[in-house]
PAMAR-965625 format. One record per atom (N, C-alpha, C, CB): atom name; x, y, z; chain; residue number from 1. Coordinates in steps of 0.001 Angstrom, whole numbers, plus 500000, padded with zeros to 6 digits. Glycine has a CB too. Example, Ala and Ser with C-alpha at 12.3 -4.5 7.8 and 13.67 -1.06 7.14 Angstrom:
+------+--------+--------+--------+-------+------+
! name !   east !  north !     up ! chain ! resi !
+------+--------+--------+--------+-------+------+
!    N ! 513190 ! 494310 ! 507800 !     A !    1 !
!   CA ! 512300 ! 495500 ! 507800 !     A !    1 !
!    C ! 513200 ! 496700 ! 507800 !     A !    1 !
!   CB ! 511308 ! 495527 ! 509046 !     A !    1 !
!    N ! 512850 ! 497750 ! 507080 !     A !    2 !
!   CA ! 513670 ! 498940 ! 507140 !     A !    2 !
!    C ! 512900 ! 500030 ! 507870 !     A !    2 !
!   CB ! 514084 ! 499402 ! 505725 !     A !    2 !
+------+--------+--------+--------+-------+------+
END
This chain:
+------+--------+--------+--------+-------+------+
! name !   east !  north !     up ! chain ! resi !
+------+--------+--------+--------+-------+------+
!    N ! 951424 ! 871321 ! 262392 !     A !    1 !
!   CA ! 949988 ! 871494 ! 262430 !     A !    1 !
!    C ! 949357 ! 870143 ! 262112 !     A !    1 !
!   CB ! 949516 ! 872601 ! 261429 !     A !    1 !
!    N ! 948330 ! 869775 ! 262890 !     A !    2 !
!   CA ! 947610 ! 868524 ! 262665 !     A !    2 !
!    C ! 946141 ! 868846 ! 262427 !     A !    2 !
!   CB ! 947779 ! 867546 ! 263872 !     A !    2 !
!    N ! 945588 ! 868270 ! 261378 !     A !    3 !
!   CA ! 944162 ! 868429 ! 261072 !     A !    3 !
!    C ! 943606 ! 867039 ! 260768 !     A !    3 !
!   CB ! 943927 ! 869425 ! 259857 !     A !    3 !
!    N ! 942907 ! 866475 ! 261725 !     A !    4 !
!   CA ! 942406 ! 865114 ! 261580 !     A !    4 !
!    C ! 940919 ! 865123 ! 261246 !     A !    4 !
!   CB ! 942660 ! 864308 ! 262862 !     A !    4 !
!    N ! 940622 ! 864789 ! 259991 !     A !    5 !
!   CA ! 939243 ! 864665 ! 259507 !     A !    5 !
!    C ! 938437 ! 865945 ! 259710 !     A !    5 !
!   CB ! 938550 ! 863512 ! 260209 !     A !    5 !
!    N ! 939058 ! 867076 ! 259416 !     A !    6 !
!   CA ! 938358 ! 868361 ! 259541 !     A !    6 !
!    C ! 938401 ! 869192 ! 258259 !     A !    6 !
!   CB ! 938958 ! 869162 ! 260676 !     A !    6 !
!    N ! 939374 ! 868968 ! 257408 !     A !    7 !
!   CA ! 939550 ! 869822 ! 256227 !     A !    7 !
!    C ! 938607 ! 869489 ! 255073 !     A !    7 !
!   CB ! 940963 ! 869720 ! 255745 !     A !    7 !
!    N ! 937813 ! 868462 ! 255208 !     A !    8 !
!   CA ! 936896 ! 868102 ! 254121 !     A !    8 !
!    C ! 935513 ! 868756 ! 254264 !     A !    8 !
!   CB ! 936738 ! 866592 ! 254066 !     A !    8 !
!    N ! 935380 ! 869697 ! 255193 !     A !    9 !
!   CA ! 934091 ! 870367 ! 255384 !     A !    9 !
!    C ! 933983 ! 871701 ! 254640 !     A !    9 !
!   CB ! 933856 ! 870597 ! 256854 !     A !    9 !
!    N ! 934983 ! 872040 ! 253844 !     A !   10 !
!   CA ! 935028 ! 873352 ! 253199 !     A !   10 !
!    C ! 934888 ! 873230 ! 251690 !     A !   10 !
!   CB ! 936329 ! 874071 ! 253545 !     A !   10 !
!    N ! 934468 ! 874330 ! 251058 !     A !   11 !
!   CA ! 934399 ! 874341 ! 249604 !     A !   11 !
!    C ! 935809 ! 874507 ! 249037 !     A !   11 !
!   CB ! 933460 ! 875474 ! 249100 !     A !   11 !
!    N ! 935930 ! 874447 ! 247719 !     A !   12 !
!   CA ! 937246 ! 874501 ! 247083 !     A !   12 !
!    C ! 938004 ! 875767 ! 247455 !     A !   12 !
!   CB ! 937103 ! 874413 ! 245573 !     A !   12 !
!    N ! 937364 ! 876921 ! 247310 !     A !   13 !
!   CA ! 938035 ! 878196 ! 247571 !     A !   13 !
!    C ! 938568 ! 878252 ! 249006 !     A !   13 !
!   CB ! 937071 ! 879370 ! 247316 !     A !   13 !
!    N ! 937716 ! 877915 ! 249961 !     A !   14 !
!   CA ! 938131 ! 877953 ! 251367 !     A !   14 !
!    C ! 939216 ! 876913 ! 251673 !     A !   14 !
!   CB ! 936921 ! 877721 ! 252276 !     A !   14 !
!    N ! 939118 ! 875744 ! 251069 !     A !   15 !
!   CA ! 940121 ! 874703 ! 251292 !     A !   15 !
!    C ! 941482 ! 875160 ! 250786 !     A !   15 !
!   CB ! 939707 ! 873392 ! 250600 !     A !   15 !
!    N ! 941533 ! 875701 ! 249579 !     A !   16 !
!   CA ! 942797 ! 876198 ! 249029 !     A !   16 !
!    C ! 943351 ! 877311 ! 249915 !     A !   16 !
!   CB ! 942603 ! 876709 ! 247578 !     A !   16 !
!    N ! 942483 ! 878221 ! 250368 !     A !   17 !
!   CA ! 942912 ! 879319 ! 251240 !     A !   17 !
!    C ! 943480 ! 878791 ! 252558 !     A !   17 !
!   CB ! 941737 ! 880268 ! 251519 !     A !   17 !
!    N ! 942834 ! 877795 ! 253134 !     A !   18 !
!   CA ! 943317 ! 877210 ! 254391 !     A !   18 !
!    C ! 944732 ! 876660 ! 254209 !     A !   18 !
!   CB ! 942361 ! 876088 ! 254877 !     A !   18 !
!    N ! 944949 ! 875911 ! 253142 !     A !   19 !
!   CA ! 946281 ! 875357 ! 252901 !     A !   19 !
!    C ! 947305 ! 876464 ! 252669 !     A !   19 !
!   CB ! 946253 ! 874409 ! 251699 !     A !   19 !
!    N ! 946939 ! 877508 ! 251957 !     A !   20 !
!   CA ! 947851 ! 878641 ! 251744 !     A !   20 !
!    C ! 948170 ! 879336 ! 253063 !     A !   20 !
!   CB ! 947240 ! 879651 ! 250750 !     A !   20 !
!    N ! 947153 ! 879523 ! 253904 !     A !   21 !
!   CA ! 947369 ! 880186 ! 255190 !     A !   21 !
!    C ! 948263 ! 879352 ! 256115 !     A !   21 !
!   CB ! 946025 ! 880461 ! 255871 !     A !   21 !
!    N ! 948031 ! 878052 ! 256159 !     A !   22 !
!   CA ! 948875 ! 877191 ! 256993 !     A !   22 !
!    C ! 950316 ! 877245 ! 256485 !     A !   22 !
!   CB ! 948348 ! 875723 ! 256991 !     A !   22 !
!    N ! 950485 ! 877184 ! 255180 !     A !   23 !
!   CA ! 951827 ! 877249 ! 254595 !     A !   23 !
!    C ! 952512 ! 878570 ! 254951 !     A !   23 !
!   CB ! 951755 ! 877085 ! 253063 !     A !   23 !
!    N ! 951763 ! 879647 ! 254900 !     A !   24 !
!   CA ! 952303 ! 880980 ! 255209 !     A !   24 !
!    C ! 952720 ! 881071 ! 256681 !     A !   24 !
!   CB ! 951258 ! 882077 ! 254884 !     A !   24 !
!    N ! 951978 ! 880432 ! 257571 !     A !   25 !
!   CA ! 952248 ! 880516 ! 259007 !     A !   25 !
!    C ! 953362 ! 879585 ! 259480 !     A !   25 !
!   CB ! 950998 ! 880210 ! 259768 !     A !   25 !
!    N ! 953615 ! 878528 ! 258740 !     A !   26 !
!   CA ! 954672 ! 877592 ! 259128 !     A !   26 !
!    C ! 956034 ! 878105 ! 258673 !     A !   26 !
!   CB ! 954403 ! 876196 ! 258536 !     A !   26 !
!    N ! 957038 ! 877871 ! 259495 !     A !   27 !
!   CA ! 958410 ! 878163 ! 259102 !     A !   27 !
!    C ! 958860 ! 877141 ! 258066 !     A !   27 !
!   CB ! 959355 ! 878156 ! 260333 !     A !   27 !
!    N ! 959868 ! 877472 ! 257254 !     A !   28 !
!   CA ! 960425 ! 876453 ! 256357 !     A !   28 !
!    C ! 960806 ! 875216 ! 257163 !     A !   28 !
!   CB ! 961661 ! 877005 ! 255587 !     A !   28 !
!    N ! 960435 ! 874059 ! 256651 !     A !   29 !
!   CA ! 960652 ! 872807 ! 257366 !     A !   29 !
!    C ! 959480 ! 872413 ! 258254 !     A !   29 !
!   CB ! 961893 ! 872909 ! 258197 !     A !   29 !
!    N ! 958504 ! 873329 ! 258419 !     A !   30 !
!   CA ! 957325 ! 873037 ! 259234 !     A !   30 !
!    C ! 956479 ! 871932 ! 258616 !     A !   30 !
!   CB ! 956484 ! 874296 ! 259415 !     A !   30 !
!    N ! 955764 ! 871220 ! 259464 !     A !   31 !
!   CA ! 954997 ! 870039 ! 259047 !     A !   31 !
!    C ! 953495 ! 870290 ! 259166 !     A !   31 !
!   CB ! 955395 ! 868814 ! 259891 !     A !   31 !
!    N ! 952761 ! 869823 ! 258166 !     A !   32 !
!   CA ! 951297 ! 869742 ! 258219 !     A !   32 !
!    C ! 950945 ! 868277 ! 258024 !     A !   32 !
!   CB ! 950602 ! 870664 ! 257122 !     A !   32 !
!    N ! 950285 ! 867691 ! 259004 !     A !   33 !
!   CA ! 949796 ! 866313 ! 258905 !     A !   33 !
!    C ! 948281 ! 866373 ! 258928 !     A !   33 !
!   CB ! 950353 ! 865403 ! 260070 !     A !   33 !
!    N ! 947645 ! 865735 ! 257944 !     A !   34 !
!   CA ! 946185 ! 865803 ! 257888 !     A !   34 !
!    C ! 945591 ! 864521 ! 257333 !     A !   34 !
!   CB ! 945742 ! 866987 ! 257041 !     A !   34 !
!    N ! 944317 ! 864336 ! 257689 !     A !   35 !
!   CA ! 943517 ! 863236 ! 257153 !     A !   35 !
!    C ! 942217 ! 863813 ! 256627 !     A !   35 !
!   CB ! 943248 ! 862139 ! 258235 !     A !   35 !
!    N ! 941800 ! 863339 ! 255457 !     A !   36 !
!   CA ! 940536 ! 863772 ! 254847 !     A !   36 !
!    C ! 939819 ! 862549 ! 254289 !     A !   36 !
!   CB ! 940781 ! 864835 ! 253719 !     A !   36 !
!    N ! 938502 ! 862667 ! 254162 !     A !   37 !
!   CA ! 937717 ! 861583 ! 253573 !     A !   37 !
!    C ! 938113 ! 861381 ! 252109 !     A !   37 !
!   CB ! 936202 ! 861882 ! 253687 !     A !   37 !
!    N ! 938202 ! 860110 ! 251717 !     A !   38 !
!   CA ! 938580 ! 859753 ! 250352 !     A !   38 !
!    C ! 937346 ! 859587 ! 249465 !     A !   38 !
!   CB ! 939410 ! 858465 ! 250349 !     A !   38 !
!    N ! 937596 ! 859659 ! 248181 !     A !   39 !
!   CA ! 936555 ! 859613 ! 247148 !     A !   39 !
!    C ! 935715 ! 858348 ! 247178 !     A !   39 !
!   CB ! 937180 ! 859747 ! 245802 !     A !   39 !
!    N ! 936262 ! 857246 ! 247679 !     A !   40 !
!   CA ! 935525 ! 855978 ! 247674 !     A !   40 !
!    C ! 934940 ! 855634 ! 249043 !     A !   40 !
!   CB ! 936436 ! 854854 ! 247215 !     A !   40 !
!    N ! 934756 ! 856634 ! 249850 !     A !   41 !
!   CA ! 934218 ! 856452 ! 251197 !     A !   41 !
!    C ! 932685 ! 856399 ! 251146 !     A !   41 !
!   CB ! 934694 ! 857599 ! 252135 !     A !   41 !
!    N ! 932168 ! 855431 ! 250394 !     A !   42 !
!   CA ! 930734 ! 855378 ! 250119 !     A !   42 !
!    C ! 929887 ! 855136 ! 251365 !     A !   42 !
!   CB ! 930455 ! 854302 ! 249112 !     A !   42 !
!    N ! 930401 ! 854409 ! 252333 !     A !   43 !
!   CA ! 929625 ! 854175 ! 253557 !     A !   43 !
!    C ! 929447 ! 855453 ! 254367 !     A !   43 !
!   CB ! 930302 ! 853112 ! 254418 !     A !   43 !
!    N ! 930275 ! 856462 ! 254065 !     A !   44 !
!   CA ! 930142 ! 857763 ! 254728 !     A !   44 !
!    C ! 929544 ! 858805 ! 253803 !     A !   44 !
!   CB ! 931494 ! 858241 ! 255231 !     A !   44 !
!    N ! 928949 ! 858371 ! 252686 !     A !   45 !
!   CA ! 928210 ! 859281 ! 251830 !     A !   45 !
!    C ! 928902 ! 859799 ! 250600 !     A !   45 !
!   CB ! 927809 ! 860394 ! 252598 !     A !   45 !
!    N ! 930059 ! 859260 ! 250237 !     A !   46 !
!   CA ! 930758 ! 859740 ! 249041 !     A !   46 !
!    C ! 929881 ! 859540 ! 247800 !     A !   46 !
!   CB ! 932115 ! 859003 ! 248869 !     A !   46 !
!    N ! 929834 ! 860562 ! 246925 !     A !   47 !
!   CA ! 929042 ! 860429 ! 245703 !     A !   47 !
!    C ! 929734 ! 859491 ! 244711 !     A !   47 !
!   CB ! 928810 ! 861811 ! 245058 !     A !   47 !
!    N ! 928992 ! 859025 ! 243720 !     A !   48 !
!   CA ! 929556 ! 858135 ! 242700 !     A !   48 !
!    C ! 930721 ! 858806 ! 241975 !     A !   48 !
!   CB ! 928471 ! 857720 ! 241688 !     A !   48 !
!    N ! 930634 ! 860123 ! 241772 !     A !   49 !
!   CA ! 931709 ! 860880 ! 241129 !     A !   49 !
!    C ! 932164 ! 861980 ! 242075 !     A !   49 !
!   CB ! 931244 ! 861478 ! 239763 !     A !   49 !
!    N ! 933275 ! 861749 ! 242750 !     A !   50 !
!   CA ! 933780 ! 862716 ! 243727 !     A !   50 !
!    C ! 934773 ! 863693 ! 243112 !     A !   50 !
!   CB ! 934432 ! 861991 ! 244887 !     A !   50 !
!    N ! 934908 ! 863691 ! 241790 !     A !   51 !
!   CA ! 935876 ! 864579 ! 241138 !     A !   51 !
!    C ! 935481 ! 866050 ! 241260 !     A !   51 !
!   CB ! 936018 ! 864207 ! 239668 !     A !   51 !
!    N ! 934199 ! 866316 ! 241335 !     A !   52 !
!   CA ! 933718 ! 867690 ! 241457 !     A !   52 !
!    C ! 934019 ! 868234 ! 242846 !     A !   52 !
!   CB ! 932208 ! 867765 ! 241168 !     A !   52 !
!    N ! 934230 ! 869547 ! 242932 !     A !   53 !
!   CA ! 934435 ! 870195 ! 244225 !     A !   53 !
!    C ! 933112 ! 870559 ! 244885 !     A !   53 !
!   CB ! 935293 ! 871442 ! 244060 !     A !   53 !
!    N ! 932003 ! 870173 ! 244283 !     A !   54 !
!   CA ! 930702 ! 870409 ! 244900 !     A !   54 !
!    C ! 930600 ! 869510 ! 246124 !     A !   54 !
!   CB ! 929527 ! 870136 ! 243894 !     A !   54 !
!    N ! 930284 ! 870117 ! 247260 !     A !   55 !
!   CA ! 930188 ! 869329 ! 248483 !     A !   55 !
!    C ! 928915 ! 868492 ! 248484 !     A !   55 !
!   CB ! 930226 ! 870241 ! 249715 !     A !   55 !
!    N ! 928960 ! 867392 ! 249211 !     A !   56 !
!   CA ! 927854 ! 866460 ! 249330 !     A !   56 !
!    C ! 927273 ! 866570 ! 250729 !     A !   56 !
!   CB ! 928307 ! 865009 ! 249026 !     A !   56 !
!    N ! 925956 ! 866584 ! 250827 !     A !   57 !
!   CA ! 925316 ! 866635 ! 252132 !     A !   57 !
!    C ! 925242 ! 865222 ! 252714 !     A !   57 !
!   CB ! 923899 ! 867268 ! 252029 !     A !   57 !
!    N ! 925826 ! 865070 ! 253899 !     A !   58 !
!   CA ! 925816 ! 863787 ! 254608 !     A !   58 !
!    C ! 925222 ! 864044 ! 255982 !     A !   58 !
!   CB ! 927264 ! 863156 ! 254713 !     A !   58 !
!    N ! 924049 ! 863501 ! 256216 !     A !   59 !
!   CA ! 923343 ! 863711 ! 257483 !     A !   59 !
!    C ! 923205 ! 865202 ! 257802 !     A !   59 !
!   CB ! 924079 ! 862995 ! 258627 !     A !   59 !
!    N ! 922931 ! 865991 ! 256763 !     A !   60 !
!   CA ! 922713 ! 867428 ! 256929 !     A !   60 !
!    C ! 923981 ! 868260 ! 257015 !     A !   60 !
!   CB ! 921912 ! 867660 ! 258146 !     A !   60 !
!    N ! 925140 ! 867624 ! 256843 !     A !   61 !
!   CA ! 926421 ! 868347 ! 256897 !     A !   61 !
!    C ! 927090 ! 868249 ! 255531 !     A !   61 !
!   CB ! 927360 ! 867771 ! 258023 !     A !   61 !
!    N ! 927505 ! 869394 ! 254995 !     A !   62 !
!   CA ! 928179 ! 869406 ! 253696 !     A !   62 !
!    C ! 929640 ! 869038 ! 253862 !     A !   62 !
!   CB ! 928049 ! 870783 ! 253023 !     A !   62 !
!    N ! 930098 ! 868123 ! 253002 !     A !   63 !
!   CA ! 931502 ! 867736 ! 253074 !     A !   63 !
!    C ! 932044 ! 867379 ! 251703 !     A !   63 !
!   CB ! 931682 ! 866564 ! 254026 !     A !   63 !
!    N ! 933342 ! 867370 ! 251632 !     A !   64 !
!   CA ! 934115 ! 867102 ! 250436 !     A !   64 !
!    C ! 934712 ! 865699 ! 250521 !     A !   64 !
!   CB ! 935221 ! 868163 ! 250250 !     A !   64 !
!    N ! 934811 ! 865030 ! 249416 !     A !   65 !
!   CA ! 935495 ! 863740 ! 249362 !     A !   65 !
!    C ! 936667 ! 863899 ! 248410 !     A !   65 !
!   CB ! 934530 ! 862580 ! 248901 !     A !   65 !
!    N ! 937865 ! 863662 ! 248901 !     A !   66 !
!   CA ! 939074 ! 863978 ! 248155 !     A !   66 !
!    C ! 939505 ! 862869 ! 247212 !     A !   66 !
!   CB ! 940184 ! 864280 ! 249101 !     A !   66 !
!    N ! 939960 ! 863308 ! 246053 !     A !   67 !
!   CA ! 940607 ! 862452 ! 245059 !     A !   67 !
!    C ! 942093 ! 862814 ! 245068 !     A !   67 !
!   CB ! 939967 ! 862634 ! 243612 !     A !   67 !
!    N ! 942947 ! 861998 ! 244455 !     A !   68 !
!   CA ! 944355 ! 862389 ! 244347 !     A !   68 !
!    C ! 944527 ! 863742 ! 243642 !     A !   68 !
!   CB ! 945139 ! 861311 ! 243597 !     A !   68 !
!    N ! 943659 ! 864029 ! 242677 !     A !   69 !
!   CA ! 943742 ! 865300 ! 241956 !     A !   69 !
!    C ! 943406 ! 866486 ! 242864 !     A !   69 !
!   CB ! 942800 ! 865283 ! 240748 !     A !   69 !
!    N ! 942438 ! 866333 ! 243738 !     A !   70 !
!   CA ! 942105 ! 867402 ! 244687 !     A !   70 !
!    C ! 943252 ! 867630 ! 245661 !     A !   70 !
!   CB ! 940816 ! 867064 ! 245458 !     A !   70 !
!    N ! 943882 ! 866548 ! 246106 !     A !   71 !
!   CA ! 945043 ! 866694 ! 246980 !     A !   71 !
!    C ! 946157 ! 867452 ! 246262 !     A !   71 !
!   CB ! 945548 ! 865313 ! 247445 !     A !   71 !
!    N ! 946378 ! 867128 ! 244995 !     A !   72 !
!   CA ! 947410 ! 867828 ! 244227 !     A !   72 !
!    C ! 947090 ! 869315 ! 244117 !     A !   72 !
!   CB ! 947549 ! 867211 ! 242826 !     A !   72 !
!    N ! 945815 ! 869661 ! 243995 !     A !   73 !
!   CA ! 945407 ! 871059 ! 243902 !     A !   73 !
!    C ! 945755 ! 871817 ! 245177 !     A !   73 !
!   CB ! 943906 ! 871159 ! 243624 !     A !   73 !
!    N ! 945435 ! 871254 ! 246330 !     A !   74 !
!   CA ! 945675 ! 871974 ! 247585 !     A !   74 !
!    C ! 947143 ! 871948 ! 247996 !     A !   74 !
!   CB ! 944826 ! 871380 ! 248695 !     A !   74 !
!    N ! 947907 ! 871022 ! 247437 !     A !   75 !
!   CA ! 949318 ! 870926 ! 247799 !     A !   75 !
!    C ! 950244 ! 871527 ! 246746 !     A !   75 !
!   CB ! 949686 ! 869485 ! 248028 !     A !   75 !
!    N ! 949711 ! 872418 ! 245926 !     A !   76 !
!   CA ! 950543 ! 873129 ! 244959 !     A !   76 !
!    C ! 951458 ! 874092 ! 245699 !     A !   76 !
!   CB ! 949672 ! 873887 ! 243923 !     A !   76 !
!    N ! 952581 ! 874376 ! 245107 !     A !   77 !
!   CA ! 953493 ! 875324 ! 245721 !     A !   77 !
!    C ! 954594 ! 874618 ! 246477 !     A !   77 !
!   CB ! 952746 ! 876252 ! 246645 !     A !   77 !
!    N ! 955075 ! 875249 ! 247543 !     A !   78 !
!   CA ! 956283 ! 874731 ! 248199 !     A !   78 !
!    C ! 956057 ! 873602 ! 249202 !     A !   78 !
!   CB ! 956964 ! 875840 ! 248892 !     A !   78 !
!    N ! 954997 ! 872812 ! 249033 !     A !   79 !
!   CA ! 954808 ! 871659 ! 249909 !     A !   79 !
!    C ! 955654 ! 870494 ! 249391 !     A !   79 !
!   CB ! 953300 ! 871258 ! 249990 !     A !   79 !
!    N ! 956292 ! 869796 ! 250285 !     A !   80 !
!   CA ! 956985 ! 868556 ! 249951 !     A !   80 !
!    C ! 956216 ! 867434 ! 250642 !     A !   80 !
!   CB ! 958513 ! 868587 ! 250396 !     A !   80 !
!    N ! 955706 ! 866495 ! 249879 !     A !   81 !
!   CA ! 954935 ! 865390 ! 250450 !     A !   81 !
!    C ! 955908 ! 864361 ! 251021 !     A !   81 !
!   CB ! 953996 ! 864738 ! 249376 !     A !   81 !
!    N ! 955838 ! 864187 ! 252324 !     A !   82 !
!   CA ! 956676 ! 863196 ! 252996 !     A !   82 !
!    C ! 956017 ! 861829 ! 252985 !     A !   82 !
!   CB ! 956967 ! 863626 ! 254432 !     A !   82 !
!    N ! 954688 ! 861820 ! 253066 !     A !   83 !
!   CA ! 953927 ! 860568 ! 253072 !     A !   83 !
!    C ! 952500 ! 860863 ! 252625 !     A !   83 !
!   CB ! 953940 ! 859901 ! 254489 !     A !   83 !
!    N ! 951989 ! 860030 ! 251753 !     A !   84 !
!   CA ! 950577 ! 860133 ! 251349 !     A !   84 !
!    C ! 950063 ! 858716 ! 251161 !     A !   84 !
!   CB ! 950398 ! 860991 ! 250026 !     A !   84 !
!    N ! 949137 ! 858329 ! 252031 !     A !   85 !
!   CA ! 948586 ! 856980 ! 251987 !     A !   85 !
!    C ! 947072 ! 857032 ! 251962 !     A !   85 !
!   CB ! 949071 ! 856154 ! 253182 !     A !   85 !
!    N ! 946496 ! 856091 ! 251246 !     A !   86 !
!   CA ! 945049 ! 855908 ! 251277 !     A !   86 !
!    C ! 944812 ! 854705 ! 252186 !     A !   86 !
!   CB ! 944429 ! 855693 ! 249815 !     A !   86 !
!    N ! 944054 ! 854939 ! 253249 !     A !   87 !
!   CA ! 943848 ! 853925 ! 254275 !     A !   87 !
!    C ! 942371 ! 853619 ! 254451 !     A !   87 !
!   CB ! 944450 ! 854377 ! 255597 !     A !   87 !
!    N ! 942102 ! 852453 ! 254976 !     A !   88 !
!   CA ! 940743 ! 852079 ! 255344 !     A !   88 !
!    C ! 940734 ! 851783 ! 256838 !     A !   88 !
!   CB ! 940238 ! 850845 ! 254512 !     A !   88 !
!    N ! 939807 ! 852388 ! 257535 !     A !   89 !
!   CA ! 939675 ! 852237 ! 258981 !     A !   89 !
!    C ! 938226 ! 851908 ! 259321 !     A !   89 !
!   CB ! 940135 ! 853524 ! 259719 !     A !   89 !
!    N ! 938012 ! 851370 ! 260491 !     A !   90 !
!   CA ! 936667 ! 851192 ! 261019 !     A !   90 !
!    C ! 936392 ! 852380 ! 261932 !     A !   90 !
!   CB ! 936513 ! 849819 ! 261786 !     A !   90 !
!    N ! 935279 ! 853040 ! 261736 !     A !   91 !
!   CA ! 934916 ! 854183 ! 262567 !     A !   91 !
!    C ! 933405 ! 854133 ! 262782 !     A !   91 !
!   CB ! 935359 ! 855544 ! 261905 !     A !   91 !
!    N ! 933007 ! 854117 ! 264024 !     A !   92 !
!   CA ! 931590 ! 854040 ! 264387 !     A !   92 !
!    C ! 930902 ! 852850 ! 263715 !     A !   92 !
!   CB ! 930874 ! 855340 ! 264004 !     A !   92 !
!    N ! 931624 ! 851747 ! 263602 !     A !   93 !
!   CA ! 931050 ! 850524 ! 263053 !     A !   93 !
!    C ! 930963 ! 850482 ! 261541 !     A !   93 !
!   CB ! 929707 ! 850330 ! 263606 !     A !   93 !
!    N ! 931555 ! 851456 ! 260855 !     A !   94 !
!   CA ! 931516 ! 851506 ! 259391 !     A !   94 !
!    C ! 932933 ! 851593 ! 258825 !     A !   94 !
!   CB ! 930671 ! 852709 ! 258909 !     A !   94 !
!    N ! 933073 ! 851109 ! 257599 !     A !   95 !
!   CA ! 934330 ! 851236 ! 256884 !     A !   95 !
!    C ! 934511 ! 852695 ! 256492 !     A !   95 !
!   CB ! 934366 ! 850308 ! 255635 !     A !   95 !
!    N ! 935678 ! 853250 ! 256731 !     A !   96 !
!   CA ! 935960 ! 854643 ! 256391 !     A !   96 !
!    C ! 937249 ! 854675 ! 255582 !     A !   96 !
!   CB ! 936074 ! 855539 ! 257676 !     A !   96 !
!    N ! 937174 ! 855246 ! 254387 !     A !   97 !
!   CA ! 938333 ! 855374 ! 253515 !     A !   97 !
!    C ! 938851 ! 856809 ! 253607 !     A !   97 !
!   CB ! 937974 ! 854997 ! 252041 !     A !   97 !
!    N ! 940139 ! 856948 ! 253910 !     A !   98 !
!   CA ! 940714 ! 858276 ! 254106 !     A !   98 !
!    C ! 942062 ! 858390 ! 253399 !     A !   98 !
!   CB ! 940871 ! 858578 ! 255604 !     A !   98 !
!    N ! 942468 ! 859627 ! 253190 !     A !   99 !
!   CA ! 943849 ! 859918 ! 252821 !     A !   99 !
!    C ! 944523 ! 860461 ! 254069 !     A !   99 !
!   CB ! 943942 ! 860939 ! 251615 !     A !   99 !
!    N ! 945697 ! 859948 ! 254349 !     A !  100 !
!   CA ! 946508 ! 860452 ! 255443 !     A !  100 !
!    C ! 947786 ! 861007 ! 254808 !     A !  100 !
!   CB ! 946819 ! 859324 ! 256521 !     A !  100 !
!    N ! 948021 ! 862307 ! 255036 !     A !  101 !
!   CA ! 949112 ! 862991 ! 254342 !     A !  101 !
!    C ! 949982 ! 863732 ! 255344 !     A !  101 !
!   CB ! 948563 ! 863968 ! 253280 !     A !  101 !
!    N ! 951283 ! 863627 ! 255140 !     A !  102 !
!   CA ! 952244 ! 864407 ! 255930 !     A !  102 !
!    C ! 953059 ! 865213 ! 254923 !     A !  102 !
!   CB ! 953179 ! 863475 ! 256841 !     A !  102 !
!    N ! 953025 ! 866536 ! 255094 !     A !  103 !
!   CA ! 953715 ! 867427 ! 254183 !     A !  103 !
!    C ! 954628 ! 868353 ! 254960 !     A !  103 !
!   CB ! 952718 ! 868228 ! 253349 !     A !  103 !
!    N ! 955575 ! 868913 ! 254238 !     A !  104 !
!   CA ! 956535 ! 869832 ! 254858 !     A !  104 !
!    C ! 956708 ! 871034 ! 253944 !     A !  104 !
!   CB ! 957910 ! 869131 ! 255124 !     A !  104 !
!    N ! 956783 ! 872217 ! 254567 !     A !  105 !
!   CA ! 957074 ! 873426 ! 253805 !     A !  105 !
!    C ! 958541 ! 873352 ! 253397 !     A !  105 !
!   CB ! 956765 ! 874736 ! 254638 !     A !  105 !
!    N ! 958811 ! 873430 ! 252107 !     A !  106 !
!   CA ! 960181 ! 873323 ! 251632 !     A !  106 !
!    C ! 961038 ! 874474 ! 252130 !     A !  106 !
!   CB ! 960208 ! 873275 ! 250120 !     A !  106 !
!    N ! 962279 ! 874170 ! 252387 !     A !  107 !
!   CA ! 963233 ! 875172 ! 252877 !     A !  107 !
!    C ! 963759 ! 876011 ! 251730 !     A !  107 !
!   CB ! 964401 ! 874499 ! 253615 !     A !  107 !
+------+--------+--------+--------+-------+------+
END
């Protein structure tokens, strides 16, 4: 399953549920690769303190900015992290800070 810059639009409850549902649907050894906005993505509207699960309105759209602690919350259980990187990219002429994560359902 691939989710590129889409999972940061949900509140905490829905985000945790999405990860649980994906885990339930994948066979052991199945892969989830995803990218989400990072906590320091200030050019894209990240708040000064992104630790809260309260979403931030950016251009009229509510979104979440992930910290390592938030990633740990959604990846509880039988996920095995194969790769987790914090990257900076240029997108639409702006600096964008993201987490790129590849996880596997443990066998």
